[in-house]
N, C-alpha and C positions, 0 to 999 in steps of 0.2 A: 694415703693411709688413713684408716679409721681413727677417729678421736677416742681416747680412753674416757670411759664414763665412771668407773669405780674400780677399786681394788678388792678382790675376794680372797679371804684367808681361811684355810682349814687348819686350826691349831690343835694338834693332838697332844697326847701325853709325852710322846718321844719324837714326834715329827712335826714339821712346819711346811706348809704348802701355800704358795701365793700366786695369784694370777692377776694380770692387768687386763681388764675386760672392757670391750666397747659396748655401745648401746644395743647392738644386735646380739650380744652375748658371746661374741667372738673373743678368743684369747690373743692378745697382742704380745704378751711376754709372760714368763713364769719363773718361779724360783722354788727350790726345794732344799731343805736342810734337816739336820737332826736337832734343831733348836726348839723342841717341843716345850710343853709347860715346865717339865722338870729342869730343863736348862735355862729357860727364860726366867724362872723364879730367881736364879742366881745372877744372871746377866742383867735382867731388867726387861720387862715386856716392851716398853717404849724403844729401848736401844735395839732390840732384835728386829722389831718391825721397821724402824727407821733405816737400818742397814740394808734391808731388802728393798725398801721403797727407793732408796738412793741408787741401788744397783740397777733398777729398771727405769730410773729417771722419772718417777711418778711426779706429776705436778703437785705443788703444795696444797692446792685447793681440792684435790681429788678425795672423795670420801672413801672410807674403808669399812667393809662388812666382814665380820669374823664369826665363825662357828667353832665349836669344840671346847677344849679344856681351858682356853683363856677366860672363859666365863664361869669356871668353877670357883668354889669358895677359896681354894688355894691358888687361883689364877690371878688375872689382871684385875678384873672387875666382876663381881658375882652377878651373873645374868639371870639367876633364878630358874624356875622350872614351870612348865605347863603340866598339870596333873592329868593322869589317865582317868577316864577316857579322854584323850587329848586330840582335838581336831588339829590337823596339820596347819590349817589356816591360822590358828591361834599363835603359831610360832612367829608369823609375820608381824604380829601386833605388839610383841613384848620384848623387842630388842632393847638392850640397855646401852645408853651412851656413856663412853668413857669420859670422865670429867677431867678438866685441866689440860685438855689437848686442843690446839688450834685447829687441827684437822677434825672433821666429823668422823668419829670412829664408833661403830655400833657392834655389839656382841649379841648374837642370838641366844635365846634360852634353850635349856635342855628339856627333857621330859622326865617326870618322876612318877613312880608307881608306889603310892603310899598305902600299901597293903601290908599289915603287920606280919602276915604269913609269907609273903614274897616281896619284900621291899626291893626296889630296883631303880636305877637311874641311867640315863644316857645323855651324852653330849657330843654333838657332831653327827651322829647317826640320824637324828631327826631331820637334819638338813638333806641328807642323802635320800631319805624316804620322800621328802617333799619333792626333790628333783626327779626321783624315779617314778613316783605314783601320781604326782600332781595334786591339786586341791579338790578335784571333783571325782575322785576315784570311787566308783560305785561297787558294791559287792564286798567280798572278803578276799584278803590276800595273806599268805604266810610268807614272811620275808626272812631270809638268812643273810646275816651281814658278818662275815668272818673278820677276825682281827686279833689283836692282843687280847681284847675282851669281846668275844663274839656275841652278837645279839640275834635273838629270834623274836620276831615281832608279828603280832596278829593285828592286821589293819582291817577295819570295817567301816565302809562308807566314808572314807576320808579321815578317819580318826584312829589313833593308836589305842586299841582296846586293852591289850596287855602285852608284856614282853619279858624275856628272861636273858640274863647275861651269863656267859660261860667263859671262864678264864683259860681257854684252850691255848691261845698263843703264849701267854705268860707261863703256863705250866710246861709247855714244850721247851721254852727257853730254860726254865729252872731245872727240869729233869735232865735235859741233854747237856747241861753245863755243870750242874752242882751235885749230881749223884754218881754212883758207880757206873751208871749207864753212859756217862761221858766217855768211858774207855771204849765202849762199843762203837760210838760214832766218831771217835777221833780220826782225823784225816779224811773224812768223807768229802768226796769231790762233788761237782755239780750234777753228776750223772743221776738220773732218776730210776728207781726200781719200782715200776708201776705195779708189778705183780705182788711184791711184798706190801706195798701200800694198800692195795685193794683187799688183800687177804686180812690185813690187820683191821681195816675198817669193818669188814663183815664180821670178824670174830668179836670185836668190841661191841658192835651194834647188837649182836645176838646175846652177849653175856656181859653187859656193862658192869655188873657187880664184880667181875673178875679183872677189872681194869689194872689194878696194881700187879696182879700176876701176869697179865698179858704184856705189860710194859717190860717186865724182867726177862721175858723170852727173847727180847732183842739181844741180850747178853748171853743167855744160856744157849740159845740156838747157834750163835756165832762161835761159842767155845766148843760145842759138841759136834756141830755139823759144818762149820765154816760159814762163810758169807762175808760180804763186803760191809764196810762202814756205812755206805749209802743205803744198803738194805736195812741195817739196824736203824738208821735215821728215819727211813720211811715207815718202819714198824712203830716207832714212837709216835710219829706224826699221825699215822693211820689209826692207831689205838685211841689217841686223844680225840681225834675228829670223829671216830666211830662212836665213842661215848657221848659226845655232844649231839650227834645226829639221833642217837637212841632217845635222848630226852626231847630234842626239838621235833621229832616226828612221832612222839608218843600220843599226840592229840590228833584232831581231824586235820586232814590235808585237802585243800581245795582241788577240784578236778583239774584245774589248770596247772597244778603242781606248785613248786616252790620258786619264789623270786630270789635269785642269788645276786646280791650287790657286792661285787668284789673286783679286784684288779690284780694283775701280775701273777705270781706263783700261787697265791692263795686262791685266786679264781680257778686256776688249773687244778689244784688239789681238791677243792670242794666239788668241782664238776666230776672228777674221777670218783670221788666218794659217793656222790648221788648216783652215778652210773653203776657203781658196784652194787648198789641197793635197788637198782631199777626204779628210781624215783625221778619223775619228770622235773626238769629244772629249766628256768628261763633266766639266763645271765644278763646282768646289767652292769656296765662299767662304773666302778665306784667314783672315779675322778669325774666322769661326765655327770653322775648323779649329784655329787656335792656342788659342782659348778652350777648345775641346773637349779638346785634349791637356793643357792646364794643369789642367783640371777632373779628368781621370783621374789625373794625377800628384798633385794635392792630395788626392784621396780615398785614394790608396795611401800617402801620407806621413803624413797626420794622422787618418785614420779607423782606429781601433783595433778 
């Protein structure tokens, strides 16, 4: 069996993912939980991490490399930012060490866009970009990274030139749970209504200014013409994603199309959305991307 070399952690706002990794980048063990930053602030970051390290029987000497919200101002240790235009290589050089820990624990920095007209920040996505594009990516790339806070990133010659954040996932959660539209989606099963989703994407993409009106049609259409809760849910999802795509695709798009870094249901939904708009997309698994980025960073930090 391969010997473990380090532990990689992607610590999000509401999620925690950990992998025990060997020198070749292979995953020996993994852990997932809902103990993201919001939970870890209450429980304690050291306690959350140690519980998962104990579960995989990680040796005491094994170093840990973390990306994501553990490095935020409200996280474990503030890891700072690399400012745009941000070379992805700079991420490898600015990892912050967690003080007071016997184990060597490093947290990677995020990226900041200090433009008064469009200020923005990312944490965790920079590591996915590193793993997906590498350090020597020549040319230009438009990258879509769906999530609670989706990112659209323009990368040029290995550096993040600029990016935009869209609260698509968080808005979907709020609208579907905290508004009258919760009545329309109540009882929705796992069945997917692809036709309703694609129709909503196209409608919102063509008329994003009508987003609030298009969202309400999930209820009014159901009341007047029938329809399943799943169809209403896909209308909400498609409308919000369509509005996001209207903004994300408003500028130039490389001939190669859009790089989509996503996993699971989000990967499926965004591929359907791009297909509805006849936009070429190149999918990249988000888990593989973040592990690849953490592997590159670990090699830069601990390989002498």
